N, C-alpha and C positions, 0 to 999 in steps of 0.2 A: 503494500500499498503507498505510494506513494506520502514525504508530508510536506510539512509546508513553509513559509520565511513571509509571514506576514511586514507588509511595512505597516509603519505609525496613522498614511491614515485608512488603510483596512479596520490595525481595530478600530482608530477612534467611529467612522461609520460603523460598523460591526454593532459596537459599545451601545452609540446611540439611538441601536435600532434595539435595540432588547436580540444581537443576534449569535450576538459572539460565540455564542458555545458554537456553533456550524461547525464551525473548525477541527474545536479537538473530536466533533458527530463521522465530518468528513476525512479525516484524517486522518493517517498513519500517525505521527507527531506533529507538535507545531513546533517548532523553532522561530527561535527569538529573539535578533540581537541584541547587547546589553545599550548600543545605543538609542534604540526604539524601547526600551522597558521606560528608559530615561525620558525619553518626547515622552512617549505616553504618557505617561504624571497619577496613572491607578495602579492599583493593584488588577491585575489579572484572576477573573471568576476561574480559571480556566483550565488547564493539565496544560504547562508547556516546557522548554528545557531550551537554561537562558546561552545563544552560541556567540563568541566569536574569529569573526574575521584573521586569517591566518597569512596576512600576504596584506602584508604594509604596502610596502609598494605598489599593489595595486589597489591597493583603499587608496590607500593618496588619491594613483590617477583617475579613479569617480570620482572623488569628493570634490575633485575641481571641473569637476562635470555636471554635479546633483548633491542631491541635498545630504549628510552627513549617513540619513537611516534609508535611505536607497541603500546606494549606497552601499554598509555596509550591509543588508540584502541580497545583492547579488556579486559581488562581493561570498561572501557565508554561502551560497546560493550556489557556486561555484566551485566550492569545499564538498558539500556534502553529493551526499546520487540517492538519487529514485527523492527531487526532489520541484516544488513547485511554486516560487516568485512570486505572489499578491503586489502588488504595486496598480496605480491609481495613476499615479502621473505618467500625460504621454511617455513625456522626453526620458524615464528610468524605469516604462517598460519600452522601449524601440533599443532604450543602451543595454536589457536585459538579454531580448528577443537575438541581438547580435555577439553574445553573447552566447547565443546557444542554450541558453534556460529556458524551459514553457513556461510562459509568464499572464499569468489571473488578475485578475482586479477583483473588492467588494462585488459589483455587479457578478462579477462571475462564479462566487464562489455562491449566491443566491440563484443565480440560476442550476449551475450542478444543484444542489441542495431543494429546489424545483423535480428534479427529473430523479432525484434520489429517495423521491419524496419524502420527505424530513422535513417541508412547507408545502404546506395544501395549496397556495395562494401567494402567486409572487406578484401580485402588484402590489402590494396594501404597503410590504416592505420597499418595492422598487417609490411607491407614492411620499414615503417619510424618508425613501435613501433623496431624495430632489428636495422635501422641504429644511434634511439637517445640514440643505449647500453640496452634491453632488452634479457634476452638470452630464448630463445624459445627454447625445444626440436625439433630433427626433428618431432618425430612423434607424436608430438605435431603441430609438424605445415601441415602434413602431412595432420593430420585430417580435423584440420582445412581448406584447399586443396581440401580435398573432401565434407565436410557436407556445406564447405560457401564459391562460386562459387564466 
């Protein structure tokens, strides 16, 4: 089973919509870089392991282009096997993909939860995400509403 390494924004958004528990229900392990824990500033209510990137040169290179949390997620993701990284920021997602990592975001986590039968209806959680500030393109919203009623 895949493990997941979420960025701070994913943790914050899932917490705000009361869906953080989906991470531990859907993934083998929830691995969180120490900097992400610090940025999150709350006690995590799900089982998780704290990890750190072991390649300071790569981490510094990534931090020159991304925020510290995203950089740590990508760097740690490259050091793990069978892992997916969860990043919402487009630049961070593209960077992770350019390194060959599997990438998802908060919305992708919710879609997977719906597919796996962990949430009965996706729309209310998507609406909550929009209310708490996530930007979802009209095209993506249309697909979600059509494919996951």
